[in-house]
C-alpha positions in Angstrom: 0.0 0.0 0.0 1.5 3.3 -1.0 1.6 6.3 1.5 -1.1 8.0 -0.6 -3.4 5.1 0.3 -2.3 4.8 3.9 -5.2 4.0 6.2 -5.3 4.6 10.0 -8.1 3.4 12.2 -9.6 6.9 11.8 -8.3 8.4 8.6 -7.6 7.9 4.9 -4.5 9.8 3.6 -5.0 11.1 0.1 -3.0 13.4 -2.2 -3.7 17.0 -1.3 -4.2 18.0 -4.9 -7.5 15.9 -4.8 -8.9 18.4 -2.3 -10.6 21.8 -3.1 -8.0 24.5 -2.3 -10.7 26.6 -0.6 -11.3 23.7 1.9 -7.5 23.5 2.5 -7.3 27.3 3.2 -10.3 27.1 5.6 -8.7 24.2 7.5 -5.4 26.2 7.8 -7.3 29.2 9.0 -9.0 27.1 11.7 -5.8 25.3 12.7 -3.5 28.4 12.8 -5.8 31.5 12.6 -6.3 33.8 9.6 -3.2 35.8 10.5 -1.0 32.8 9.8 0.3 34.4 6.6 2.4 36.8 8.7 4.4 34.0 10.2 8.1 33.5 9.3 7.5 30.1 7.7 5.4 31.8 5.1 8.2 34.1 4.3 10.6 31.2 3.9 8.5 29.7 1.2 7.2 32.9 -0.3 6.3 32.6 -4.0 6.7 28.8 -4.1 4.1 26.2 -4.9 3.8 23.3 -2.6 5.1 19.9 -3.8 2.2 17.7 -4.8 4.1 14.4 -4.4 4.8 15.1 -0.7 1.6 16.9 0.3 -1.4 15.1 1.7 -4.9 15.4 3.3 -6.4 13.3 6.1 -10.1 12.4 5.8 -11.9 10.9 8.8 -14.2 7.9 8.7 -17.0 10.1 7.4 -14.7 11.4 4.6 -14.5 14.8 6.1 -11.3 16.8 5.7 -9.6 16.9 9.2 -5.9 17.6 8.3 -3.3 18.5 5.7 0.4 18.6 5.2 2.2 20.6 2.6 5.9 20.5 1.7 7.8 23.2 -0.2 11.0 23.7 -2.2 13.3 26.0 -0.2 17.0 26.5 -0.1 19.7 27.5 2.4 21.8 30.1 0.8 25.3 29.9 2.3 27.7 32.8 2.9 29.2 32.4 -0.6 25.8 32.8 -2.2 25.3 29.1 -3.1 21.8 27.7 -2.7 21.5 24.3 -1.1 18.0 22.9 -1.9 15.9 21.5 0.8 12.3 20.5 1.5 10.4 22.5 4.0 7.9 20.3 5.8 4.7 21.9 7.0 2.5 23.2 7.9 1.0 20.1 9.4 -2.6 21.3 10.2 -5.3 19.4 12.0 -8.7 20.9 12.9 -8.5 22.0 16.6 -11.3 19.7 17.7 -9.6 16.7 16.0 -6.1 17.2 17.4 -4.4 14.4 19.4 -6.1 11.7 17.4 -3.1 10.7 15.3 -3.9 12.6 12.1 -0.8 14.8 12.3 1.5 11.8 12.8 -0.2 9.9 9.9 0.3 13.0 7.6 4.0 13.4 8.6 4.7 9.7 8.1 3.0 9.6 4.7 4.9 12.7 3.5 8.3 11.7 4.7 7.9 8.1 3.4 7.6 9.5 -0.1 11.0 11.1 -0.2 13.3 9.1 -2.4 16.1 7.5 -0.4 18.3 7.4 -3.4 18.7 11.2 -3.6 17.0 12.7 -0.5 17.1 16.4 0.0 17.4 17.6 3.5 14.1 18.3 5.2 13.6 21.4 7.4 10.8 22.5 9.6 10.0 24.8 12.5 8.7 22.8 15.4 9.1 21.1 18.7 12.6 19.3 18.7 11.5 16.6 21.1 8.4 15.6 19.2 9.8 15.8 15.7 13.1 14.3 16.8 11.5 11.3 18.6 9.3 10.2 15.7 11.2 11.3 12.6 14.8 12.1 13.4 14.7 15.9 13.1 17.2 17.9 15.1 18.4 21.4 15.7 22.0 20.2 15.7 23.8 22.2 13.0 21.1 24.8 12.5 22.5 27.3 15.0 24.1 29.4 12.3 21.1 29.5 10.1 18.7 32.4 9.9 15.2 33.0 8.6 13.5 36.1 7.0 11.6 36.9 10.2 11.4 36.1 13.9 11.8 32.6 15.1 13.1 30.6 18.0 16.5 29.2 17.0 16.0 25.9 18.9 12.8 25.2 16.9 14.6 25.3 13.5 15.0 21.6 12.8 16.6 19.6 10.0 16.5 15.9 9.0 19.4 14.8 6.7 21.1 11.5 6.1 24.5 13.2 6.0 24.6 16.4 8.0 28.2 17.0 6.9 26.8 18.3 3.6 24.8 21.1 5.3 26.4 24.6 5.5 27.1 25.8 9.0 25.6 29.2 8.2 23.1 30.6 5.8 19.7 32.1 5.2 16.7 29.8 4.6 14.3 31.1 1.9 12.4 30.1 -1.3 14.3 27.9 -3.7 14.6 30.3 -6.7 16.2 28.0 -9.3 
């Protein structure tokens, strides 16, 4: 069974591009508030389209939309001006009244399982290091010299990478403008 067909006891995980974009926006507003567009994470991926192959929706047993995950092409531009492509994971959004039911974990697992192990790009997110580290191996180790185009808590800037030695020690995370 592919991640796009992954079933939990409560959810079906489907490709996000099968969902009406207006429904996705409504869910994001409910999960994060309508002012979410002012957050630093939005500035990091400004002007980019989400990656359909890594972005999913969770439907409950009544086929109602209860959660989404989007992934984005971003890059860490090092001090020499070289862009190091990465995948920004998130937002992971679940309706407030349906949180803590496993939908977020199912969405994260579905998305990350679709990254090709033969040539994986580093994945980056802003989140709780204990949670994302425990389940998926994200860490803030090595991100201390990275900056973002807006306010953020440095310890919450996390990366997941098979070989951290390839990551620049310093740089600015932003849209991947190829």
